[in-house]
N, C-alpha and C positions, 0 to 999 in steps of 0.2 A: 507761742507755738508749743512749748513744752506742756503747758496746761491742756491745750487741745489734744496733744499726743496722749496724755494720761487719760483724758476723758474718753477718747476713742478706744483706748485699750480696755478701759472699764466696760464700755458698751460691748466690745468684742467678747469679754469674759461672760457677761450676762447672756449675750446671744449664743455663746457656745453652750452654756447651761440649758438654755431654752431648746437648742437644737438636739441635745442629748435626750432631754425629756420628751420631745416630740417623737424621736425615734423609738423610744420605749412605748409610748402611748399608742402609736399607730399599729404596732403589732397586736396590742391588747384589743384595740377597737375591732379589727377585722377577724379576731379569733372568737368573737362572740357568736352565739347561735342566732340564726334567723328564724323569725316566728312563722309557723305554718298556718295557713288559713283554715278556719273552721267550716267555711262554706265557700262557694265559688259564684258570687253574684255576677250578673251581666255587667259589662264594662264598656264605656265609650272611651277610646283613645283619641285624643284631640291633637292633631298635628298641623300647626301653622307652617306653611311652606313659602319660600322666597328664593327663586333662582335655582339653577342646576348645579348643585354642589357635586364635587368629585365622587364622593362615596355615598351619595344620597340613596341610590337603590339598595346598597348593602345595609345602610342604616335602617331604612324603612322595612326591608325584608326581615330584619332581626325581630321586629315587633310582630310580624306575621307568623313567626315560628315559635310561638310560646307554648309551653307545656301547661296549658290552662284549660280545664274542661268546661268552663262557663262560656256564655255567649260574649263575643267581642265585636264591637262596631269600630271601624277605623274611619275617622272623620278628618278629611284633608281640606285645607282652605288656602286660597290665594286671593290677592287683590286684583290681579290681571288675568283674564281668561286665556291670554297668550303666554302666561308664565311657563318657561321651559320645564319647571318642576312637574307640570302635569304630564309631560311625556314619560317621566319616570313612574308616575302613578299608573299610567296606562300599561307600562311594562309590568308593574307589580300586579295588576289585575290578571294579566296573562299568565304570570308565574304562580299566582295564588287565586285560582278561579273560584274557590269556595269561600274566600274571605268576604266579609260584609263591609264594603267600602262605600263611603259617601263623599262627594266632592262639592265644595262650595266655592264659587268665584264671585266675589263681591267687592267693589271698589270703595265702599263707604269708609270714611275715617271719622273717628270721634275725638282724636287728640293726636299729639306728636308720636306716641308709641304705636307704631304700625302693627306690631305683633299683637298687642291687646285688641286693637281694632279688628284684626283678622279673626281672632278668637271670638269676639262678640258677634261677628257676622256668621260664624259657624255654629254657635251653640244652639240656635233654634232647631237644628237638625239632629242634635244629640238625643238618642232615644233612651239611654240608660241612666240610672241614678248614681252610679259610681263613675266619676270622671277622672281620667288620667291625662294630664297635659304634659306633653313631652316634645322637646325641641327636635328639629329635623336633623341636627348634626350629632345625634347620639346613637350608639348601638348598644344592644343589651343581650344578655344571655337568655336561654330558653326558660329559666326559672324566675325571670324578672317580675312578671305579673303576679305569680304566686307569692313571692316575697313581699311585694308592695301591698297586696291585699291583706296578707297576714298581719302586717304592721298596722294597717288601717283599721283592722277589726279589734285592736286592743282597746281597753276602756279609756274613754276621754280623749282618744286621738282624733283630731280633726283633719290633719294633713300629714302626708308622707312625702318627703323629698329625698333625694339621693346624692351622696357624694359621687364625684367622678374623677376619672384619671384621663390623662391626655393620650390620644391616639393620633400620631402625626401622619399627615400626608407625606409622600416622598419629597425629599429635599432638606436642605440645611435649616432653613428658617422654621418650618414646622417642627423639626426635631428640637430646636431651641425653645419654641413655644411650649412643647410638651414638658420641658424641664420646669417651666414656671408652674404648670398645673400639678405635676406629680410631686415635686420636691420643695415647693413653697406653699402653694394653695392648699393641697391636701393635708400635709402635716399641720398647717395652721388651723384648718377646720377641726381636725381631730383633737388637737391640743386645746383649742378654744372650747369645744364641747366638754372635754374632760374637766376643765377648770371652771366651767360655768361662765365663761367670758364671751361666748359666741351664741347668737340666736339666728342661725342661717336658714335660708330657704332658697333652693336653686331651681331655676326654670328648666333645667334638664329633665326634671321630673317633679310635678306637683299633682299628687293624687288626693282627691277629697270626695265626699259624698255631696249630692246636690243640695241637701239641706244646709250643709256648712257653706257652700257657695252662696246660697240665698241669704244666710244669716249675715255674711260680710258685705251684703249689698251687691253681689255679683262682681264682675271685673271692671265695670264702668268707672269706679273711683280711681282706677290705676292707669287711665289712658294718658296721663301726663307724667307718669313715673318712668325714669330710665331703668332703675333697678326694681321693676314691678314685682319680681319674685320675692325680694326682701320685704316689700310693702305688703304683699299678700300674706306672707308668713306672720308678720306683725298683726295684721287684721284678724287672723285666725286665733292667735294668742289672746287678743283683746276680748274675744267672746268667751274666753275660758276654756278653749280646747288646745290640745297639745300638738306641737309640730315635732315629728320624730324623723331620725335618719337611721335606716337599717344598716347593719354592718356588712355591706357589700358596695362595690363601686361599679358604675356603668362607664362606658367609654365615650369621651367627648372628642370630636374631630378637631385637630389643630391644623388649620388650613392656611395660615398666614404665609404667603409665598415670597415675601420680600421683607427687608428690614423696616421699611416704611410702614407696611401693614401691621407687622408685629408690634412695633413701638406704638402705633396709633391704638391698637387693640388694648395693649397693656396700660397705656396712659388713660384711656377711657375708663377702664376698670378701676385703676388706682384713684382717679379723681372722683369717681362715683362713690367709692368707699369713704373717701375723705369727707364728702359732703353729707353722707347719711350716718357715719360713725366716726367723727373726727378723732376721738381719743383712741378708739381701736386702731384706726389707721396710723396714728402716731406710734402706738405701741408695737405695730408690726415692724418697726425698725429693728426689732430683735431678730428677725429672720435674716439679717445681713451681717453676721459676725465676721465673715471674710472681708467684706468691704471696710468695716470699721478697723480691722486689724491692719489692712493696707494703709488706711489713713493714719493710723498710729505710727507706722513706719515712716510715712511721708512727713508728718509733722515733727517727728523726732529727729529728722535728718538722717534716717537710716540707722539709728542706734541699735546696738546688738540686742538690748533688752526687748525690743519690739518684735523681732522676727519670730520668736516662739509662738506669739499669738497668731501669726499668719499660718504657721504649720498646724497649730491646734484647731483653728477655725476651719481650715481646709479639710483636716481629718474628720472633724465632726460633720461637716456637710456631706462628705463622701460616705460616711457611715450611714447618714440618714437616707441617702439614695439606695444603698444596699438594703437597708431595713424596709423601706417602702417597696422596693422591687420584690422582696421576699413576701411581704404581707399581701401584695397584689398578685403574686405568683407570675411575675413577668421577668424576662431575662434582663441581665445587667447590660447596658450599652451606653456608649458616649459619656463615660465618666469624665473625660477631659473637658466636656462642654459645660459642666456644672460651675466651675470657678468663673468661666467667661460669662455665663448667664447671670451669676450673682452680681458681677460688676455692672452689667447692663441694667439689671433690674433695680439696683440701688440708685442708679442715675435716673431711672424712670420714677422711682419713689420720690426723689428730691424734686424732680420737675413737676410732680403732681401738685405741689404747693404753689406753683407759679400762677395757675389759672384754674377756673372751674368750667372752661369750655371743653366740650367733647365733640367728636365727629362720629356720627352713627349712620351707617348706610348712606354715606355721601352728604348728609345734612349736618350743619353745625348747630349746637345747642349750648345754652348755659344751664348749669345744674345748681339749684338753690339748696339751702340747708335741709330741706325736706326731701331732696332727691327728685324735685319736679323739673321738668324740661320747659325751656322757653327758647324761641328762635334767637340765634346769635349771629352777628356779623363775623366773617373770617378775620382772624387777627393777622 
């Protein structure tokens, strides 16, 4: 028990150092200038839809309010012509009558990843050679498209993706979910990029030219991938083109309205990362210094020497929240939730090693070492 206590204390110390480093790096990342476009090519924004999300209209409308002088086609797709998301698109047409909108309703599936099947059904209607794929649950500022195109026009860049912050729906559980996005995921991404340890690509934004899309064989190769965004990024790198992340964050809706939904979402994410990047997933234990410090106290029987690690870890984590909030120019709120989420998140991290089963949109799948999906029986 004493050995375990010392081991957890050592892990807490390393985690505290990582946390301090992440706080410094995130400020530097978002202080960088954004590239301005040299021209404004026509763009097709591809939006796969599924269901009537609470903030769907506001999220879609933010893309219609871009400060972008080039032509923009909005391409919306659903599997079911009775999907309630289409009512939101109808309202969007009424509010933005001059916007160029195309809707595709096609039930064809090419694999277990329904989002990719939806996109494949939509793409024959895409008229422009610059394609911006963006999830339905994100909102963006008016300079979003300018910034993305500016990065895409840099030499050797084949794909632009965006970091994102959590924007919670009303309620306790969405606020807790936003903690995971803002103060664990986002610092981890920035730190991984700075140290050359991360190669991310996020489905919240994937911008590429049509020739890059064709060079990687389109999206058909990714119909069995759970983390299709990661696989697409790797495919672009494999053809010798760069994947870049500009220094701004878009907003991702945190909608998990219950403990069960939140844990299921985070467990799916954690198990997916474990399967596609096992060493990186194991190394992510460093983002839990507070949990390791508490374990040091527990294994030492409450020894006095262990308690300073708890205080130092809590102080470091709270400092990161303040630094992230400053970098994102958002107000500080719910500081008391961060230690609670750190404990819950550490438990989810440990549980991620128990199984490779994930639940996605009500279906159970197994995820293999390549991140590929296969049907699974409920456990």
